[in-house]
VOPAGU-2260 file (C-alpha; in pm, 1 decimal, decimal comma):
REM VOPAGU-2260
SITE   aa  ch    i         X         Y         Z
SITE  MET   A    0    1369,2   -6188,3   10314,2
SITE  TRP   A    1    1434,2   -6362,2   10650,9
SITE  THR   A    2    1666,2   -6202,3   10913,6
SITE  ILE   A    3    1796,6   -6258,7   11224,6
SITE  SER   A    4    1738,2   -5916,6   11314,7
SITE  GLU   A    5    1687,0   -5552,6   11085,3
SITE  ASN   A    6    1884,3   -5385,5   11314,1
SITE  LYS   A    7    2239,1   -5532,4   11359,2
SITE  SER   A    8    2431,5   -5343,6   11538,9
SITE  TRP   A    9    2633,2   -5498,3   11783,8
SITE  GLU   A   10    2503,7   -5223,9   12041,5
SITE  TYR   A   11    2105,5   -5332,4   12007,7
SITE  LEU   A   12    2221,5   -5693,6   11990,8
SITE  GLU   A   13    2351,6   -5718,5   12333,6
SITE  ALA   A   14    2107,9   -5537,6   12485,5
SITE  HIS   A   15    1813,6   -5702,0   12305,5
SITE  TYR   A   16    1952,6   -6093,6   12320,4
SITE  ASP   A   17    2142,1   -6219,7   12626,1
SITE  ARG   A   18    2276,1   -6519,5   12473,4
SITE  ILE   A   19    2437,7   -6256,8   12240,8
SITE  LYS   A   20    2523,6   -5972,4   12584,8
SITE  ARG   A   21    2693,6   -6304,9   12797,3
SITE  MET   A   22    2936,2   -6341,1   12513,8
SITE  ARG   A   23    3149,1   -6030,5   12649,8
SITE  ASP   A   24    3177,5   -6234,9   12922,3
SITE  THR   A   25    3341,0   -6574,8   12785,4
SITE  PRO   A   26    3768,3   -6546,2   12776,2
SITE  GLN   A   27    3913,7   -6713,3   12506,9
SITE  ASP   A   28    4266,3   -6857,3   12503,8
SITE  PRO   A   29    4475,1   -6601,5   12463,2
SITE  THR   A   30    4736,1   -6830,3   12247,2
SITE  HIS   A   31    4472,8   -6909,1   11960,2
SITE  HIS   A   32    4265,9   -6624,9   12050,2
SITE  ALA   A   33    4424,8   -6350,1   12094,8
SITE  GLU   A   34    4181,4   -6029,7   12035,5
SITE  GLY   A   35    4021,8   -6095,9   12329,3
SITE  ASN   A   36    3670,8   -6253,7   12454,8
SITE  VAL   A   37    3404,0   -6398,5   12243,0
SITE  ALA   A   38    3199,8   -6091,8   12170,9
SITE  VAL   A   39    3512,9   -5987,3   12003,1
SITE  HIS   A   40    3595,4   -6186,7   11787,7
SITE  THR   A   41    3256,4   -6270,1   11704,9
SITE  GLN   A   42    3247,0   -5867,8   11561,3
SITE  MET   A   43    3582,1   -5993,6   11403,3
SITE  VAL   A   44    3432,1   -6293,5   11225,9
SITE  ILE   A   45    3072,6   -6077,4   11070,6
SITE  ASP   A   46    3374,2   -5802,3   10918,2
SITE  ALA   A   47    3561,6   -6111,2   10791,2
SITE  LEU   A   48    3234,1   -6282,7   10605,6
SITE  VAL   A   49    3108,9   -5970,1   10491,8
SITE  ASN   A   50    3422,6   -5908,7   10310,1
SITE  LEU   A   51    3502,4   -6190,8   10137,0
SITE  PRO   A   52    3444,7   -6249,6    9764,4
SITE  ALA   A   53    3212,5   -6548,8    9806,9
SITE  TYR   A   54    2997,7   -6413,8   10067,5
SITE  HIS   A   55    2937,8   -6108,1    9792,2
SITE  ALA   A   56    2833,3   -6371,6    9522,2
SITE  LEU   A   57    2555,4   -6506,3    9753,7
SITE  ASP   A   58    2128,4   -6470,5    9655,8
SITE  GLY   A   59    2039,4   -6198,9    9976,7
SITE  GLN   A   60    1885,1   -6448,1   10198,7
SITE  THR   A   61    2160,9   -6677,9   10185,2
SITE  GLN   A   62    2402,9   -6376,8   10344,3
SITE  GLU   A   63    2119,8   -6333,1   10576,8
SITE  MET   A   64    2152,0   -6727,4   10641,9
SITE  MET   A   65    2519,4   -6725,7   10684,8
SITE  TRP   A   66    2572,2   -6387,2   10888,7
SITE  ALA   A   67    2320,4   -6574,4   11124,2
SITE  ALA   A   68    2581,3   -6845,5   11151,7
SITE  ALA   A   69    2851,1   -6616,8   11223,7
SITE  LEU   A   70    2667,9   -6446,6   11501,1
SITE  LEU   A   71    2603,1   -6814,9   11704,1
SITE  HIS   A   72    2867,1   -7023,3   11557,2
SITE  ASP   A   73    3035,9   -6985,0   11930,5
SITE  VAL   A   74    2682,2   -6894,0   12139,8
SITE  GLU   A   75    2774,3   -7160,6   12355,0
SITE  LYS   A   76    3154,0   -7116,6   12485,4
SITE  ALA   A   77    2977,3   -6879,3   12702,5
SITE  GLY   A   78    2762,3   -7231,8   12879,5
SITE  THR   A   79    3108,6   -7482,8   12772,4
SITE  THR   A   80    3412,6   -7257,5   12867,7
SITE  GLU   A   81    3611,7   -7397,3   13191,9
SITE  VAL   A   82    4002,6   -7187,6   13293,3
SITE  LEU   A   83    4231,6   -7534,5   13342,8
SITE  PRO   A   84    4478,9   -7518,5   13640,4
SITE  ASP   A   85    4768,7   -7426,5   13403,3
SITE  GLY   A   86    4504,9   -7085,2   13290,8
SITE  ARG   A   87    4467,6   -7206,2   12943,5
SITE  VAL   A   88    4083,2   -7192,0   12803,6
SITE  THR   A   89    3888,0   -7460,5   12681,3
SITE  SER   A   90    3502,6   -7469,0   12530,8
SITE  PRO   A   91    3413,0   -7848,4   12517,7
SITE  GLY   A   92    3150,9   -7911,7   12323,0
SITE  HIS   A   93    3089,7   -7606,1   12225,9
SITE  ALA   A   94    2906,7   -7681,4   11869,0
SITE  ARG   A   95    2710,7   -7928,6   11933,4
SITE  LYS   A   96    2581,5   -7801,4   12216,5
SITE  GLY   A   97    2559,0   -7483,2   12000,3
SITE  GLU   A   98    2351,4   -7651,6   11711,4
SITE  MET   A   99    2043,9   -7722,6   12010,7
SITE  THR   A  100    2078,8   -7290,7   12172,4
SITE  THR   A  101    2062,4   -7223,0   11796,1
SITE  ARG   A  102    1758,0   -7429,8   11687,7
SITE  GLN   A  103    1525,0   -7300,2   12034,5
SITE  LEU   A  104    1659,5   -6942,2   11924,3
SITE  LEU   A  105    1514,8   -6935,2   11617,2
SITE  TYR   A  106    1274,6   -7152,1   11737,3
SITE  LYS   A  107    1136,7   -7006,1   11990,2
SITE  GLU   A  108    1286,8   -6638,3   12056,5
SITE  LEU   A  109    1363,7   -6552,1   11674,0
SITE  PRO   A  110    1132,9   -6735,5   11429,0
SITE  ALA   A  111    1311,3   -6823,7   11154,9
SITE  PRO   A  112    1112,2   -7053,9   10814,9
SITE  PHE   A  113    1235,7   -7442,3   10937,0
SITE  ALA   A  114    1418,8   -7490,4   10619,7
SITE  ILE   A  115    1647,1   -7180,4   10713,3
SITE  ARG   A  116    1670,9   -7255,0   11057,0
SITE  GLU   A  117    1778,7   -7577,4   11046,0
SITE  GLN   A  118    2130,0   -7485,9   10808,0
SITE  ILE   A  119    2223,0   -7251,4   11047,9
SITE  ALA   A  120    2148,2   -7477,2   11337,2
SITE  LYS   A  121    2446,7   -7747,6   11118,8
SITE  LEU   A  122    2659,7   -7453,8   11015,3
SITE  VAL   A  123    2721,5   -7374,5   11373,8
SITE  ARG   A  124    2731,5   -7803,0   11468,9
SITE  PHE   A  125    3016,6   -7819,4   11243,6
SITE  HIS   A  126    3201,5   -7451,7   11182,3
SITE  GLY   A  127    3534,2   -7583,2   11316,9
SITE  LEU   A  128    3548,5   -7917,5   11069,7
SITE  PRO   A  129    3729,6   -7808,2   10792,0
SITE  LEU   A  130    3995,8   -7691,9   11048,5
SITE  TRP   A  131    3985,8   -8092,7   11246,8
SITE  ILE   A  132    3884,6   -8306,2   10961,3
SITE  PHE   A  133    4219,1   -8456,2   10878,2
SITE  GLU   A  134    4277,0   -8539,8   11304,7
SITE  LYS   A  135    3915,0   -8709,1   11284,9
SITE  PRO   A  136    3944,8   -9140,0   11290,3
SITE  ASP   A  137    3810,1   -9157,8   10930,4
SITE  PRO   A  138    3842,3   -8795,4   10780,9
SITE  VAL   A  139    3588,2   -8909,9   10439,3
SITE  LYS   A  140    3325,8   -9025,5   10667,3
SITE  ALA   A  141    3283,5   -8742,9   10893,7
SITE  LEU   A  142    3259,0   -8530,0   10547,6
SITE  ILE   A  143    3053,7   -8758,5   10422,9
SITE  ILE   A  144    2778,6   -8714,0   10715,5
SITE  ALA   A  145    2813,7   -8341,4   10701,1
SITE  ALA   A  146    2842,8   -8300,3   10384,6
SITE  LEU   A  147    2499,8   -8512,9   10396,7
SITE  GLN   A  148    2310,9   -8179,4   10586,6
SITE  ILE   A  149    2493,1   -7925,3   10483,1
SITE  ASP   A  150    2675,7   -7703,1   10196,6
SITE  MET   A  151    3029,5   -7753,5   10222,9
SITE  ARG   A  152    3139,0   -7419,3    9964,0
SITE  LEU   A  153    2902,1   -7289,4   10294,3
SITE  LEU   A  154    3092,1   -7435,8   10555,4
SITE  ALA   A  155    3421,6   -7333,8   10445,8
SITE  MET   A  156    3354,3   -7033,4   10408,0
SITE  LEU   A  157    3251,0   -6943,1   10763,3
SITE  ALA   A  158    3528,0   -7179,0   10855,3
SITE  LYS   A  159    3808,5   -6908,5   10645,1
SITE  ALA   A  160    3549,5   -6646,4   10832,2
SITE  ASP   A  161    3633,4   -6794,1   11164,3
SITE  VAL   A  162    4018,7   -6828,9   11114,4
SITE  LEU   A  163    4019,5   -6461,8   10960,9
SITE  GLY   A  164    3803,6   -6278,2   11274,6
SITE  ARG   A  165    4098,7   -6349,7   11542,4
SITE  ILE   A  166    4419,8   -6320,0   11629,3
SITE  CYS   A  167    4669,1   -6637,1   11699,5
SITE  PRO   A  168    5015,9   -6742,3   11527,6
SITE  ASP   A  169    4884,2   -6980,8   11286,2
SITE  GLN   A  170    4627,7   -6811,9   11117,1
SITE  GLU   A  171    4809,8   -6950,7   10802,2
SITE  GLU   A  172    4822,9   -7297,8   10879,6
SITE  LEU   A  173    4455,6   -7266,5   10992,0
SITE  LEU   A  174    4374,0   -7124,4   10618,6
SITE  TYR   A  175    4574,2   -7405,6   10417,7
SITE  LYS   A  176    4410,0   -7607,8   10640,8
SITE  ILE   A  177    4039,9   -7518,2   10500,4
SITE  GLU   A  178    4258,2   -7528,1   10193,4
SITE  CYS   A  179    4313,3   -7851,9   10205,0
SITE  PHE   A  180    3970,2   -7936,8   10318,5
SITE  GLU   A  181    3854,5   -7808,4    9991,9
SITE  GLU   A  182    4037,5   -7993,9    9782,1
SITE  LEU   A  183    3887,4   -8305,2   10011,7
SITE  CYS   A  184    3565,9   -8216,7    9931,7
SITE  LYS   A  185    3615,3   -8204,5    9544,5
SITE  GLU   A  186    3804,7   -8538,3    9519,8
SITE  GLN   A  187    3481,5   -8691,8    9697,8
SITE  GLN   A  188    3283,1   -8541,9    9472,6
SITE  CYS   A  189    3080,3   -8316,6    9795,7
SITE  TRP   A  190    3178,0   -7963,6    9710,5
SITE  GLY   A  191    2840,3   -7750,6    9628,2
SITE  GLN   A  192    2672,0   -8107,4    9581,6
SITE  ALA   A  193    2509,1   -8386,1    9803,3
SITE  PRO   A  194    2754,1   -8765,7    9844,5
SITE  TYR   A  195    2610,8   -9004,5    9614,0
SITE  PHE   A  196    2462,4   -9339,9    9633,3
SITE  ALA   A  197    2330,3   -9571,1    9454,7
SITE  ASN   A  198    2041,9   -9580,0    9685,3
SITE  ALA   A  199    1949,7   -9501,2    9992,3
SITE  HIS   A  200    1975,1   -9870,8   10088,0
SITE  ALA   A  201    2332,1   -9823,5    9999,3
SITE  ARG   A  202    2383,5   -9507,4   10148,6
SITE  MET   A  203    2221,9   -9672,2   10554,0
SITE  ASN   A  204    2509,3   -9948,4   10480,7
SITE  TYR   A  205    2772,0   -9754,1   10402,5
SITE  LEU   A  206    2640,9   -9474,1   10737,0
SITE  GLN   A  207    2531,8   -9822,7   10975,7
SITE  LYS   A  208    2919,8   -9971,8   10898,4
SITE  ALA   A  209    3238,5   -9901,1   11018,4
SITE  ASP   A  210    3553,0   -9954,4   10690,6
SITE  SER   A  211    3234,6   -9947,7   10416,4
SITE  ASP   A  212    3293,7   -9884,2   10126,8
SITE  ARG   A  213    3008,2   -9552,1    9953,6
SITE  SER   A  214    3029,3   -9796,6    9637,8
SITE  TYR   A  215    2797,8  -10095,7    9752,0
SITE  VAL   A  216    2578,9  -10183,2    9707,0
SITE  PRO   A  217    2410,0  -10428,8    9983,6
SITE  PHE   A  218    2203,7  -10740,9    9799,5
SITE  GLY   A  219    1829,3  -10734,9    9804,6
SITE  GLN   A  220    1664,3  -10478,3    9877,9
SITE  PRO   A  221    1415,2  -10433,5   10245,7
SITE  ALA   A  222    1101,1  -10638,6   10251,0
SITE  THR   A  223     866,1  -10369,6   10420,0
SITE  LYS   A  224     835,8  -10060,7   10542,4
SITE  VAL   A  225     868,0   -9863,1   10876,9
SITE  VAL   A  226     730,2   -9519,4   10951,1
SITE  ILE   A  227     888,0   -9363,6   11255,3
SITE  MET   A  228     688,0   -9097,3   11369,8
SITE  SER   A  229     930,5   -8771,1   11518,3
SITE  GLY   A  230     801,9   -8395,3   11648,6
SITE  LEU   A  231     688,1   -8259,6   12002,0
SITE  PRO   A  232     350,3   -8321,4   12157,7
SITE  GLY   A  233      91,7   -8103,1   11998,3
SITE  ALA   A  234     245,1   -8096,9   11671,1
SITE  GLY   A  235       8,6   -8280,0   11501,2
SITE  LYS   A  236     140,7   -8623,4   11431,4
SITE  ASP   A  237    -174,3   -8773,7   11488,4
SITE  THR   A  238    -369,7   -8591,6   11237,1
SITE  TYR   A  239     -50,3   -8703,4   10993,6
SITE  VAL   A  240     -50,0   -9072,9   11105,3
SITE  GLN   A  241    -543,3   -9093,9   11072,9
SITE  LYS   A  242    -437,5   -8854,1   10695,0
SITE  TYR   A  243    -170,5   -9036,7   10532,3
SITE  TYR   A  244    -181,0   -9386,5   10703,8
SITE  LYS   A  245    -466,5   -9517,0   10826,0
SITE  ASP   A  246    -457,2   -9897,1   10760,1
SITE  TRP   A  247    -119,8   -9886,3   10843,3
SITE  PRO   A  248    -101,9  -10071,8   11228,3
SITE  VAL   A  249       8,9   -9743,0   11440,7
SITE  ILE   A  250     229,3   -9872,5   11839,9
SITE  SER   A  251     123,7   -9533,8   11990,6
SITE  LEU   A  252     319,8   -9474,5   12298,4
SITE  ASP   A  253       2,1   -9272,7   12417,7
SITE  ALA   A  254    -197,8   -9402,8   12338,0
SITE  ILE   A  255      -5,6   -9749,0   12566,4
SITE  ARG   A  256      17,2   -9519,1   12841,3
SITE  ILE   A  257    -353,9   -9417,2   12881,1
SITE  SER   A  258    -445,7   -9754,0   12839,5
SITE  MET   A  259    -167,3   -9822,2   13165,1
SITE  LYS   A  260    -274,9   -9567,6   13343,2
SITE  ILE   A  261      72,3   -9363,4   13355,8
SITE  ALA   A  262     132,4   -9025,6   13340,8
SITE  PRO   A  263     375,7   -8832,0   13165,6
SITE  THR   A  264     562,3   -8754,4   13417,1
SITE  ASP   A  265     638,3   -9093,3   13552,3
SITE  LYS   A  266     944,9   -9142,7   13422,8
SITE  SER   A  267     963,6   -9546,1   13570,6
SITE  GLY   A  268     640,2   -9573,7   13420,1
SITE  ASN   A  269     713,7   -9445,8   13073,6
SITE  GLY   A  270     987,9   -9752,0   13048,8
SITE  ARG   A  271     734,4  -10016,9   13080,1
SITE  VAL   A  272     552,9   -9800,6   12789,7
SITE  ILE   A  273     811,6   -9860,9   12592,2
SITE  GLN   A  274     858,8  -10175,0   12651,1
SITE  GLU   A  275     572,3  -10255,8   12567,4
SITE  ALA   A  276     564,2  -10071,6   12192,0
SITE  LYS   A  277     900,1  -10216,7   12159,1
SITE  GLU   A  278     722,4  -10602,2   12208,2
SITE  GLN   A  279     416,7  -10489,7   11936,7
SITE  ALA   A  280     728,5  -10363,1   11703,6
SITE  ARG   A  281     903,8  -10728,9   11702,3
SITE  VAL   A  282     568,3  -10882,4   11663,3
SITE  TYR   A  283     545,7  -10678,8   11363,0
SITE  LEU   A  284     873,1  -10704,2   11238,1
SITE  ARG   A  285     954,9  -11077,2   11261,4
SITE  ASN   A  286     590,7  -11077,4   11040,6
SITE  GLN   A  287     773,8  -10906,7   10792,4
SITE  GLN   A  288     465,8  -10628,8   10828,1
SITE  ARG   A  289     449,9  -10224,8   10787,8
SITE  PHE   A  290     335,3  -10030,0   11110,9
SITE  VAL   A  291     333,1   -9646,9   11205,1
SITE  TRP   A  292     617,9   -9576,7   11561,7
SITE  ASN   A  293     360,3   -9287,3   11648,8
SITE  ALA   A  294     591,6   -9092,2   11968,7
SITE  THR   A  295     755,1   -8761,1   12029,0
SITE  ASN   A  296    1106,5   -8908,0   11963,1
SITE  VAL   A  297    1299,4   -8604,2   11982,6
SITE  THR   A  298    1624,9   -8713,2   12014,4
SITE  ARG   A  299    1847,0   -8888,3   11802,5
SITE  SER   A  300    1906,5   -9156,6   12125,9
SITE  MET   A  301    1611,4   -9187,7   12108,1
SITE  ARG   A  302    1534,3   -9252,8   11729,9
SITE  GLU   A  303    1865,6   -9419,5   11683,2
SITE  GLN   A  304    1727,8   -9740,5   11979,4
SITE  LEU   A  305    1404,2   -9749,5   11778,6
SITE  ILE   A  306    1614,8   -9772,9   11413,3
SITE  SER   A  307    1879,4   -9998,8   11573,9
SITE  LEU   A  308    1593,8  -10214,2   11613,9
SITE  CYS   A  309    1415,7  -10180,3   11301,2
SITE  LEU   A  310    1763,1  -10200,8   11105,4
SITE  GLN   A  311    1796,1  -10605,9   11266,3
SITE  TYR   A  312    1494,5  -10791,1   11035,2
SITE  THR   A  313    1597,2  -10530,0   10703,9
SITE  VAL   A  314    1302,2  -10304,7   10622,2
SITE  GLU   A  315    1297,2   -9965,3   10507,0
SITE  ILE   A  316    1340,1   -9711,4   10780,5
SITE  ILE   A  317    1106,7   -9322,7   10677,9
SITE  VAL   A  318    1159,4   -9093,3   10952,9
SITE  ILE   A  319     859,1   -8834,1   10933,9
SITE  TYR   A  320     908,7   -8522,6   11119,5
SITE  VAL   A  321     572,7   -8312,7   11228,0
SITE  GLU   A  322     665,5   -7911,3   11329,9
SITE  VAL   A  323     446,6   -7619,6   11370,4
SITE  PRO   A  324     505,6   -7303,0   11469,9
SITE  TYR   A  325     649,8   -7220,9   11863,7
SITE  LYS   A  326     278,8   -7047,5   11971,4
SITE  ALA   A  327      54,0   -7270,8   11774,7
SITE  LEU   A  328     237,5   -7554,1   11959,2
SITE  PHE   A  329      83,1   -7510,4   12360,8
SITE  LYS   A  330    -232,0   -7443,4   12173,3
SITE  GLN   A  331    -244,2   -7739,5   12055,0
SITE  ASN   A  332    -129,8   -7947,4   12312,7
SITE  SER   A  333    -417,3   -7790,4   12553,9
SITE  ALA   A  334    -668,6   -7978,1   12314,8
SITE  ARG   A  335    -507,6   -8314,4   12318,5
SITE  GLU   A  336    -698,4   -8602,9   12540,4
SITE  ALA   A  337    -367,3   -8630,4   12671,4
SITE  ILE   A  338    -224,8   -8286,0   12791,5
SITE  VAL   A  339     216,2   -8274,0   12851,4
SITE  PRO   A  340     248,6   -8076,5   13111,8
SITE  ALA   A  341     428,3   -7697,6   13001,6
SITE  ALA   A  342     725,3   -7824,0   13196,2
SITE  VAL   A  343     784,1   -8133,7   13005,8
SITE  MET   A  344     698,5   -7935,0   12700,8
SITE  GLN   A  345     978,4   -7682,8   12776,4
SITE  ARG   A  346    1236,6   -7959,7   12871,6
SITE  LEU   A  347    1129,1   -8126,3   12500,5
SITE  VAL   A  348    1169,4   -7871,4   12304,1
SITE  HIS   A  349    1518,0   -7757,9   12491,4
SITE  LYS   A  350    1614,9   -8106,7   12382,5
SITE  LEU   A  351    1479,5   -8144,7   12043,3
SITE  GLU   A  352    1736,0   -8298,9   11743,0
SITE  VAL   A  353    1549,8   -8248,1   11431,9
SITE  PRO   A  354    1556,0   -8610,8   11216,5
SITE  ASP   A  355    1877,1   -8597,6   10929,0
SITE  ILE   A  356    1880,2   -8793,8   10642,6
SITE  THR   A  357    2219,5   -8975,7   10780,3
SITE  GLU   A  358    1977,6   -9151,2   11022,1
SITE  ALA   A  359    1754,0   -9323,1   10788,0
SITE  HIS   A  360    1653,2   -9414,0   10413,2
SITE  GLU   A  361    1357,9   -9146,0   10375,5
SITE  VAL   A  362    1280,5   -8820,5   10583,5
SITE  ARG   A  363    1039,6   -8645,0   10597,3
SITE  TYR   A  364     912,0   -8323,5   10708,9
SITE  ALA   A  365     566,2   -8196,7   10769,7
SITE  VAL   A  366     623,8   -7837,2   10895,6
SITE  SER   A  367     356,0   -7504,5   10908,5
């Protein structure tokens, strides 16, 4: 059974992990966190979590996962905290940045199984949602997006521990918000289950279009398929394509880069590579011909640009994410024809956003 640490004493964690150590130097707004800094708050959250009856009802592995999520839920307050001129303390974007940091930590330093790592990262990303969902422009859509990625029961449990693990005047109001969140989840049939859609095309239509109806099923189905590969250099994308899609046309950014004699570090040159790849893609799309787009595509914004292009032609999009352990990654990269410099590799690792089902008709994970 995976655990983030066999020794869970705070002294041990602070001594061995800089991400934990820096929590004690990160202040919080005294109005909302009278208990003190992030280290004090995090310890209180963990204590609150392990004392919840719902926590004790979990299996051992899920308990370990939740413990890690509680430990890391505010891991990026250290990198985002600002003290405003009026003395207030704020940490804008700490949950989104925390997801990235959690993923890096559990990939590089404290390797966790892929599924567990991604669940912890998503818990960190969405841990504030139960408190603020009714302030979203579209609370239901915000719920559906999160529920496609994480179990809402676990998210509500973490949010409750987060509230109980602080000293604030509005604690009862915050706990009531979590109760309302639970009722919304049950109303939308997202409590302990993924949101229902008639098919993948209906799900994509709902997620891509504003004010769309979740029950609406678009007429007709995509005429062809496009496979978009995603993964760090050296992860094995080329091998995967050769094994499963050898009869499909392939648009390979590496192959285009080599043919144009452009180095991976040449930013302006890479722009020309991408434009050439998109021109090739448009030819296939206009002809309703299936193809594979083979590139790193490690950030959501990278994938969104390509997915947006493909959706103009009503195709089914399959994203395939390939991953190997961190140490194996650099070994395999060194064996490639087009070796990516180590510094570039590290930047890509730090930018990594693993694809999820909110992005495409289908997302597959080829993880070793």
